[in-house]
C-alpha positions in Angstrom: 18.5 85.4 -77.8 21.8 84.1 -76.6 24.9 84.3 -78.8 26.6 81.1 -79.9 29.5 81.8 -77.5 27.1 82.2 -74.5 25.3 79.0 -75.4 28.5 77.2 -75.4 29.5 78.6 -72.0 26.1 77.7 -70.5 26.3 74.2 -72.0 29.8 73.6 -70.5 28.6 74.9 -67.1 25.5 72.6 -67.2 27.6 69.6 -68.2 30.1 70.3 -65.3 27.2 70.6 -62.8 25.7 67.4 -64.0 29.0 65.5 -63.7 29.5 66.9 -60.2 26.0 65.8 -59.2 26.2 62.4 -60.8 29.8 61.5 -59.8 29.0 60.5 -56.2 26.4 58.0 -57.3 28.6 56.6 -60.0 31.5 56.2 -57.6 29.1 54.5 -55.1 28.1 52.1 -57.9 31.7 51.3 -58.7 32.5 50.8 -55.0 29.7 48.3 -54.7 31.5 46.0 -57.1 34.6 45.8 -55.0 35.6 43.6 -52.2 36.2 45.1 -48.7 40.0 44.8 -49.2 39.8 46.8 -52.5 37.6 49.4 -50.9 40.0 50.0 -48.0 43.3 49.7 -50.0 42.4 51.9 -53.0 38.8 53.3 -53.0 39.4 55.5 -56.1 40.6 52.6 -58.4 38.2 50.8 -60.7 37.2 47.3 -59.6 39.4 44.4 -60.7 36.4 42.4 -61.9 32.7 42.7 -62.3 31.8 41.3 -58.9 28.2 41.1 -57.6 29.2 39.4 -54.3 28.2 42.4 -52.2 24.7 42.4 -53.7 24.3 38.6 -53.2 25.5 38.9 -49.6 23.1 41.8 -48.9 20.2 39.9 -50.4 21.1 36.8 -48.3 21.5 38.8 -45.1 18.3 40.8 -45.3 14.8 40.3 -46.6 14.8 43.3 -49.0 11.4 42.5 -50.7 9.9 42.7 -47.2 11.7 45.9 -46.4 10.6 47.5 -49.7 7.0 46.6 -48.8 7.4 48.1 -45.3 8.7 51.3 -46.9 5.9 51.4 -49.4 3.3 50.8 -46.7 4.6 53.5 -44.5 4.9 56.0 -47.4 1.3 55.3 -48.7 -0.4 55.4 -45.3 1.5 58.4 -44.1 0.8 60.4 -47.3 -2.9 59.6 -47.3 -3.3 60.8 -43.7 -1.2 63.9 -44.0 -2.6 65.0 -47.3 -6.2 64.8 -46.0 -5.3 66.7 -42.8 -3.1 69.4 -44.3 -5.1 70.0 -47.5 -8.4 70.5 -45.5 -6.7 72.7 -42.9 -4.9 74.7 -45.6 -8.2 75.2 -47.4 -9.8 76.6 -44.3 -6.9 79.0 -43.7 -6.6 80.2 -47.3 -10.2 80.1 -48.7 -12.5 80.5 -45.7 -13.4 83.7 -43.7 -12.6 83.7 -40.0 -14.4 86.0 -37.6 -11.0 87.1 -36.3 -8.2 87.7 -38.7 -5.8 87.6 -35.7 -6.9 84.1 -34.8 -6.5 82.9 -38.4 -3.0 84.4 -38.5 -2.1 82.8 -35.1 -3.2 79.4 -36.3 -1.2 79.8 -39.5 2.0 80.9 -37.7 1.5 78.1 -35.1 1.4 75.5 -37.9 4.5 77.0 -39.6 6.4 77.2 -36.4 7.2 73.5 -36.7 9.6 74.4 -39.5 11.9 75.9 -36.8 12.0 72.6 -34.7 14.1 69.8 -36.0 12.0 66.6 -35.6 15.0 64.6 -34.4 15.2 66.5 -31.1 11.7 65.2 -30.4 12.7 61.6 -30.6 12.3 60.9 -26.8 9.0 62.8 -26.4 7.6 61.0 -29.5 8.7 57.7 -28.2 7.0 58.3 -24.9 3.8 59.4 -26.7 3.9 56.2 -28.8 4.3 54.1 -25.6 1.4 55.9 -23.9 -1.0 55.3 -26.9 0.3 51.8 -27.4 1.6 52.5 -30.9 4.3 50.0 -32.0 6.5 49.2 -35.0 5.3 50.7 -38.3 2.4 52.6 -36.8 4.9 54.2 -34.4 6.6 55.6 -37.5 3.5 56.7 -39.4 2.0 59.2 -37.0 5.4 61.0 -36.2 5.9 61.3 -40.0 2.4 62.8 -40.4 3.0 65.2 -37.5 6.4 66.3 -38.7 5.1 67.0 -42.3 2.3 69.4 -41.3 4.3 72.6 -41.3 6.0 72.0 -44.7 2.8 70.9 -46.3 0.9 73.8 -44.9 3.4 76.2 -46.2 3.0 74.9 -49.8 -0.7 74.3 -49.7 -1.7 77.7 -48.2 0.5 79.6 -50.6 -0.9 77.8 -53.6 -4.6 77.9 -52.6 -4.3 81.6 -51.8 -3.1 82.2 -55.4 -6.3 80.7 -56.8 -8.9 83.4 -57.8 -11.7 83.8 -55.1 -14.2 84.2 -58.0 -14.0 80.4 -58.4 -15.6 79.9 -55.0 -18.2 82.5 -55.5 -19.3 81.1 -58.9 -19.5 77.6 -57.4 -21.6 78.7 -54.5 -23.9 80.7 -56.7 -24.4 77.6 -58.8 -25.5 75.6 -55.7 -22.2 73.8 -55.0 -21.9 72.6 -51.4 -18.7 73.1 -49.4 -17.6 69.5 -49.8 -18.2 69.6 -53.5 -16.3 72.8 -53.8 -13.3 71.2 -52.1 -13.3 67.8 -53.8 -14.6 68.6 -57.3 -13.2 72.1 -57.9 -10.3 73.1 -55.7 -8.8 69.6 -55.4 -8.4 69.0 -59.1 -6.8 72.5 -59.5 -4.3 71.6 -56.8 -2.6 68.7 -58.6 0.7 70.5 -59.1 1.2 71.3 -55.4 -0.1 67.9 -54.3 2.5 66.3 -56.6 5.2 68.4 -55.0 4.1 67.5 -51.5 4.0 63.8 -52.4 7.5 63.9 -53.9 9.2 65.6 -51.0 7.5 63.5 -48.4 8.2 60.2 -50.1 11.9 61.1 -50.4 12.0 62.1 -46.7 10.1 59.0 -45.5 12.1 56.6 -47.7 15.5 57.8 -46.3 14.5 58.5 -42.7 16.6 56.7 -40.1 16.6 58.3 -36.6 12.9 57.6 -35.9 13.1 54.1 -37.5 16.1 53.2 -35.3 14.2 54.2 -32.1 10.7 52.9 -32.9 11.3 49.6 -34.7 12.2 46.5 -32.8 11.1 43.5 -34.9 13.3 42.7 -37.8 10.3 41.8 -40.0 9.2 45.5 -39.7 12.6 47.0 -40.6 12.7 49.7 -43.3 15.4 50.0 -45.8 17.4 52.6 -43.9 17.4 50.3 -40.8 18.5 47.3 -42.9 21.6 49.2 -44.1 22.8 49.5 -40.5 22.9 45.7 -40.2 26.3 45.7 -42.0 28.0 47.6 -39.2 28.9 45.4 -36.3 30.6 46.1 -33.0 34.1 45.3 -34.2 33.8 45.0 -38.0 32.1 46.9 -40.8 31.1 45.3 -44.1 31.7 48.3 -46.3 30.7 46.5 -49.5 27.4 45.4 -48.0 26.7 49.0 -46.8 27.4 50.4 -50.3 25.4 47.7 -52.1 22.5 48.3 -49.7 22.8 52.0 -50.3 22.6 51.5 -54.1 19.4 49.4 -53.7 17.9 52.1 -51.6 18.8 55.0 -54.0 17.8 53.4 -57.3 14.0 53.4 -56.6 14.3 57.1 -55.5 16.0 58.0 -58.7 13.3 56.3 -60.7 10.6 58.0 -58.7 12.3 61.4 -58.9 12.9 61.1 -62.6 9.2 60.3 -63.3 7.9 63.2 -61.3 10.7 65.8 -61.5 8.7 68.1 -63.8 6.0 68.5 -61.1 8.5 69.8 -58.5 9.4 73.2 -60.0 5.8 74.0 -61.0 4.4 73.1 -57.5 7.2 75.0 -55.6 6.8 78.1 -57.7 3.0 78.0 -57.5 3.1 77.5 -53.8 5.5 80.5 -53.3 3.3 83.1 -54.9 1.6 84.1 -51.7 2.2 83.3 -48.0 
């Protein structure tokens, strides 16, 4: 048990860490209520009045409901495809017996090798591949997102599935369970913590991703939120208030999503790190 003095120290430290983490967003929120002249002249001062002009201008400039729908569409389709691919491949690597252990290890290392390659240096090759296959607009984003997620998802899924007792599979097979039923009715329900972790991290990445969107998207009707924020920066002028207000509207849904599922993150990450 911690003493009263130690609890006080830990409480003070936690409060300080919380303030440090929350301060940038609060400052961003305050800045979004200022005019451009106020932002440039004295960014640290509080706003002179409660002014929602930046939000009104942002909503008039861009179709935010459409951009929200584009983001949601890309997130859902990307997640469905990558979860199916990476969960099944991870099941094979972690629960099935290969004739050659070396081959199994090579495949696993090959899938994890993508963690060493920043996806943004592949922008031009990915663009050429999309052109070759005729993928455009939102679909030109979905498949690169799926490909770039395989390594991270495999790392979490394989670690978690390896930690599950092998007796589960043996008992299911003895009871006459088919391979597909074993995957969908037994292993899949037991994998909910790591699936939640994978979903959270991938949603946050896709929601904020800008480099791929800036290269692949051409039609304004297909713009994502990150692309929309760049509209407020012109060749000779920058609408700082519009950029900040747009940033707030991008971040708030993320905070709500993260707050609803934050308990799943630690459990899934720890469970997926047991073996590897």
